[in-house]
Structure formats: structure tokens, C-alpha cells
N, C-alpha and C positions, 0 to 999 in steps of 0.2 A: 244070303245064299239064294233065297227065293227070287231076288232081283236078277241074279245070274241065270237061273233056270228060265225065267221069262224071256231074257235076252236071247238065250240059245233057241228057244221056241220060235221067236221072231226070225232068227237067222235061218232056221230050217225052212220056214215059210218062204223066205226070199229065195232060198236055193230051189225050192219047188217051182216058184214063179219063173226062175231062170230056165229051169228045165222045160217048163211049159212054153216059154218064149222060144227056146231052141226047137222044140217040136213043131211049133207053129211056123217057124222059119223054114224047117225042113219041108213041111207040107206045101208052103208057098213055092219052095224051090221045085218040088215035084210038079206042081201045077204049071210052073213056067217051063219045065222040061217038056211037058206034054204039049204046050202051046207053041213052043219054039223049036227051031232046028236043033238036033242033038249036038251038032258041032259047036253051035253058039252056046248051048247050055254047058257043054264041057268046058268051054273057055271061062264062063262066069262062075262055075261051081267053086273052084278053089278060093277065089277072092271072097266070096260070100261066107264060106266056112271060116276062113282066117279072120274076117271081121267079127264074126259071132264069137269065136274063141277068145279073141283079144278083149272084147267087151266083157265077156264073162270073167276073165282073169283080173281085169281092172276092178270090177265090182267086188270080186272076192278079196283083193288086197285092201280095198277101202274098208270092207267090213271087218277084216282082221285088225287093222289099225284102230278102228273105233273100239273094238273089244279090249285091246291093250290099254288104251287111254282111259276107258271107264274103270278098268281094274286098278290102275295107278291112283286115280282120283278116290276110289273107295278106300284104298290103304292109307292115303294121306288123311282122309277124313277120320278114320279110326284112330290114327296117332294123335291128331289134333284133339279129339274128344278125351283121350287118355291124359294128354298134357293139361288140359283145362281142369280135369277132375283132380289131377295130382297137385296143381298149383293152389287149389282151394284148401289144401290140408295145412295145418300148422306145422312149425318146425319139429315139434315133438312127434306128430303123426307121421312125418316123413322120415323120422329117425336120423336127423342130421346130428353129427358129432358136436360136442361143445367147442366153442371158439377159444383158441389159446390167446391169453392176454397177459400183460404185466400190470401189477397193481402196487400202490404204495399207500401207507396210512396217512391220514390227516393228523398233524401234530400241533402242539402249542410251543411257542418259543419267541425269540427276538427277531423282529423284522427290521432290517436296516433300510432306511429311506435314503436313496441315493439319486444322483442326477449324473448322467453321462455327457461327455463332450469330446470333440476332436481337438487334439493339442499337438504342440511341437516343443521339443526340448530346446532351450536356448541357454547359451553360456553367459555367465556373469561378466566375462571379459575375454576378448581375443586381441592379442598384440602381435604385430609383425616385428620380429627382432632384426634390427639393422645396426651397422657400426656407426658410432658417433664421432669417429676419428678416421683419418686417412691412414692407410698403411697396408702391409701384407698380412693376410689372415694366416697366422702362424700355427694355431691349433684349433681343432674342433673337438670338444670334450663331451659331446652328448650322443646318444643313440636315438634314432628315429622312433617316435612313439613313446619315448621315455617319460615317466612321471618325474617331475622335478619340484624342488622346494624354492621358495623365494630366496634370491641372492645366490643360488647355485651358479657357478661359472659355466657358461655354455661354450664360449670360444675366446681366443686370445689373439689380439692384433699385435704385431711386432712393437714392443714398448721402448726400444732403445732411443728413438728420436725424442720421445716424450720424457724419458728419464734425463736426457741431456738438457732439455728445456727446464726441467725442475732444478737441476744443478745450477744452471745459468741464472735462473731467477733467485735462487738461494744465495749465490755469490753476490749478485747485485744488491740484495737486501743487506747482507753483512757489510758490504762496502759503504753503503749509505748510513748504516747504523754507526760505523766508525766516524764518518764525517759529522754526524749529528752530535756524537759525544764530544768531539773536538770543538765544534761550534759552541756547544753549551759551556765548556770550560773557558773559552775565550770570552764569552758573554759574561761569565761570572767575574773574571778579572777586570773587564771593562766597567762593570758595575762598581767594583771597589775603587778603581781609579777615578771614576766619575765622581764618587763621593769625596775623593781627595782633590777634586777639581784639577786632575792631571790630564784628562782627555776631553775632547769636545763632545757635546751632546750628539752630534751627527754620527760620530764613530760608534757610540753605544747603540743608537737606533739601527745602524746598518748591520751590526753584529746580531742584534735581536731578530732582524728580518731574515738573516741567514739561518738562524736556528729554526725559525718557523718554516722556511723553505725546505730544510732537510727533513723536518718532521713530516711535511706533506709528501716529499719524495719517498720517505720510508713507507708510508701507507700505500703509495703506488707500487712500490717494490713488493710489498706483502700481497697486494692484489694479483700481481703478475705471478708470484709464487703459487698462490692458491689456484689460479687458473691453470697453471702448468700441472699441478697435482691432480686437478679434476680431469684434465685431458689424459693424464697418465692412467687414472683409474678407469677411463673409458676404454682402455685397451683390453680390459677384462670385461667381456660381455656377459651379463648376468641375467637370471630370470627375474622379472618384475613381480611375480606372484607364484603361488603354487599352481601347477597345471600340467597338462599333457602337451608334449611337443609334437609337431607335425613332421613332415618330410624335410630333409636337409636340401637346401637350395643352392648353397655355395660350398665348394670344397676348400680344404686347406691349401695355401699357396697362392690363392687368387688375391689380387689387389682390391681393396674395398675403399670406398670414399663416402664421407658423410653427406656430400652433396648429391649423391646418386641414390635412387630408390632400389638399391640392391638388397634383397631380403636374404637373411641367412636361414631363418626358420620361423615358424609361427608357434605361439603358445596359447593354449585355450584353457580357461579355468572351468573345471567340471566338478569340483568339490567345494561348495555345493553347486547344484545346477537347478535351473528353473524350468518349469513347464507352463507354457502359455496356452490356454484352452478356452473354448467358447461354449456357452450353454444358452438355451432359449431364455429370453427375458422374463417370460411368465413364471420361470422357476426361481427367480431371484428373491422374492419377498422373504421366504423362510430362511434363506441363506443369509440375507442381510441382517435379519433379526438375531440370529445366533452369532454372526461375525461381529456385529457392533456391540454385542453383549460381552465380548472378550472370550468367547468359547473357541478352543482350538478345534479346527475342522480337518479331518483326515482326508487325504487325496491319494488314490492309487493310480499308478500308471500301468496300463496293460499294453500288450503287444498289438500288432495290427489286426490279428484275428480275435482279439478280446478274450483270449484263453489263459495267457500266462501273465502273472503280476510281475512287472519288472522292478518296481520300486514303490516305496510308500513315503509320502511327505505330508506337508501341512499347507493349508491355504494361507497365502501371505498378503494378497491385495486383490481388489476388485476395481475394474475400470470405472471412470466417472461418466461414461456415456454409453448409450445403446446404439448399435449400428442400425439405422433406420431402414436400410435396404434389405437386411436379413433378419431383423428382429432378434439378434444375438448380442451377448455382452461378453467381454473378455475377463478372465480370471487368471491369476498367476499363483502357482504353488511352488514351494521350495522343497528340494530333495537333497539329502546328505550325499547320496551317490557314492558311498564308500566302496562299493564293489564295481564301480565304473559301468553299471548296467545301462546308463543313459548317455547318449552321445549328442552333441549339439546338432540341431536341425533334424533330429530323429522324430518320425511320426509316432504318436502314441494315442491310445484311447484313455482319457482321464475319467475317473469316477470319484465324485465328491460325496462323502458321507455327511448327510444333514443331521440325522438323528437315528437312534435305535428305539423302536417301539416294543415295549415288553408285553408279554402275555398275549401275543397275537396268534390267531388260528392260521396255520400254514398248510397249504396244499401244494403239491408239485406243480410247477408252472406248465409242464408238458401235459398235465391232465386237463387243463382249461381248454374248452372248445367254444366256438362262437357260431351261432346260427341266427335265423330270422327273429327268434324270440330273445336273443341276447346271449350271455355267457352261461355255460352249463358244464356239468361233468357227468361221467358214467360212474355210478356207485355199484359195488358188488356186495350182496348180502351173504348170510351164512349158508344159503342154499346155492351159492354160485350163480345167482341170477342178477342180471344188470338192470339198472333203472337210470333214466335221464333225470338229473337234478339241477334246476336253475340255481345259480349262485351269484352273489354280489361281491365284487372285489374292491379293495381300497388301493391296491397297487401290486405290481409285479416287479420282482428284483431277481434277475438271473434265474436261479433254479426254483424259486419259491414265489407263491402268490399269497397275499394277505386276504383272507376271506372274512367278510363281515356278516354274511347271512347265507344260509343254505347248507352248511356242513357243520358237523360236530367232531370233536377230537376222538380219534379211534376209528372212524369210518375209513373204508378202503375205496380208493378211486382208481380207475383204469388210467394207466400212463402210456400204454402202447397196445396196438392191435385193434384200432378203432374201425378198420375198413368194413368189416361185416357185422358190426355190432348193431343191434336193434333192442329197444326196450323189451324186456322179458326173455331175452336170449340167455342160454346157458353158456358159461365160460369155463375154461380150464386154466388154472393158475399153475405154471411150472413151479417146482419146488425151489428153484433158485430165486424165484421172484415172489415167494410166499408173502402173505399179508403180515 
């Protein structure tokens, strides 16, 4: 306030100086009027007065602006000093409210050691169903997408031509059987007559050759009959194994030929189904140790977002080489897939369980923080005060981290609300997230 009074005093002094300057100007003007002609003085008087007034107003505006600027600077300085004074106070001195956070307790339990990999579901077998005989497709007996069993009839080709060929081959076989029986009877009589020296040796040999000829002809007839029966069986198109059918590619009534690559439908085996996935090669040693020892190792197939378990299977095989370009190795797992949750070529996230470690100290994975000094957590004591605690981890698996040093069972750690936390801060734990 004294500063403002001094400034006002100086301002009054300047105003007095201006008045004195104006008085001096008036005196000079009077002297000029006395020394000059009154007409000339009359002409000069207005201009001089106007210039004096203009100079006075300009100086007055300049002084007012300086006063306003000085006042603003004083106000800003006062606010700055108050802010600095307030920032030196502790949170408790400033009366800040407790920070709301979520907490969870540190527990003891089983820690599953797993390794994750990207994988693809692959079918055990995929077959394109085609006709093995020529003819008109008489019936289509399946529905698109249907699950079928091995030897289920899928379609029928007109069998009449092939039934006729079977009958023809059967008739030829019976005819040759009769000729063979007759030739054998004649041979038997010739043998008796030859013993009686009633026929020549040549006649006996000729008849024996006819018997052998008819026996060979009979075998050929049997082969023709068997072939005709096979072709007839091909008129019924059956499923080669259990599986799921695809879309129908040919409708009933169309001509199909064995020589053409005309597909009727495809069938894919999905029960069981395999998942081929890759993992880093440096994760392989503990897997090999347990796999070679004959231990069954569980594999879970997750969806693309790694949230939903689609199926659970077992590890079946490990590739014999590592991909040098990626440092990854392929593994194959088998899934029963009874609920058809896996489809061939479906992308999945595979998770292989190596072992379960008992009596592990478990902390929520979302409580683990990382800083310049390493991993740490915020603990909350009985007075709702937080403290930063360094921790050592052995592994993290999904929602849990295995802690080997830094925490004990029963302690509470912050899992949400880290933004404004500082060591020593007071926190508020909602009832729904109580320790």
C-alpha cells in the first residue's frame, strides 16, 4: 500500500510540473503577443494551445496505463507467493481427501507354469467326394454341414447298368463252370479207357488240357464278376470316415464321370482335431523333460482375444527342428472336439501347461508396477496409508504373479487407482473392494 501512495505522490508532482509547463508556455505566448502584431498572434494562438493540450492528454494517458500495469503486476506477485507457500504444505496440511483405490490380498496357492503360442486348428483328414463310376446322379442323401459316420451313404448313381454287368458276369461264370464239369467227366472216362489201352495217349492229354483251360477260364470269369460287383458298389457313394460335410457341389440328375474331377461334396474329419502351434525355442527344455518322461501335458485353446477357452487337449508331438529364422519350434496337440468348437484352419491361442507349483505366494498381476528401480507394488497398511514395496517375481500367468521376495501372505496391494498415488498418501477403499 505504501508503494501505491508513493506512486500517487510522484504522479501529483508530474501533474504540477505539467501545470508549470503550461503556465510557462502561456507567459511565452504573452511575450510573443507583445512583440508581434496582434493579428499574427491571433493566428498562432489556437495552434499553440491545441499542441499543449494534446501533449498533456498524451502524457496523462501514458501515466494511467503505467498505473494499471503496475497494479496487475502486484496482484500476480501476491498470487504467486500464496501458491508457493501453499505448495510447500504436505497433503495432510492442505486437507486433500483420501484417494479411492481397489485392493486385493496376497494369497498362497498353486501357480501354473504355462507357455503361450499362436496356433491353427488342422483336420486329421479332408477328402473330396467324387463318383468312381459313370452315370446319372440319382439321389443326394445328405444335408450340407451334416455330421456323418463312416460308410454312411451320401449319394447314389443310377445302378442299373452295373447290375446288368454283374448278371452278365455271373451267367458267364456259370456257363464256364458247366463246361469245366463236363470236361472233368470226359477226362475221367479217358483215364479209365487209357488204362484199358482203348484210347491213345494223345487223346488223354488233349482232354486234360481242356480241363486246365476251363479252370483258368473259370477264374477269369470270377474276376469279371468281382469287378462288376465292385463297380456296382461304387454306385453308392459313402463317407470314408466320420466327419463334417461341406457344401453340395452337384445336384441330383446330373451326369457324373469317374474320369472327370467333378466333386460332389467335401468331408473333413474334426473329431478329433489337431492344433499346430509355435513357441519360443528357449521354452523347450522343461517341456522336453516332462514330455520325454511320459507325462501327459495339457493344452488349452483360447479364442483370438485370449479370453474364452474353446477346448482342452493334450500335447501329442514336438517337431524335430527349430526354425532358424524365427527361433520358434512347432508343437502339435490333440483335441477330442466333441462339441465341434474347433474348425479346420481356425486361428487359436494355445496355452501349454508345463507344471503346477504348490505353495506359491500369489499377488494380482495388475498390482505389479515397473519403474527405474525394477518391479514394485503399493501396499496398504491398517491406517489406509500406502507404501511402495520392491518385489521379486518368478513368473506371471494371466491374473496372478508368483512372488519370491517382498510380500507376505495376507498383505493388501493396490490393483487400481495408481494415477495419484505417492508413498505416504492416504487412500479410501470402497466397500465393494474391501481387503
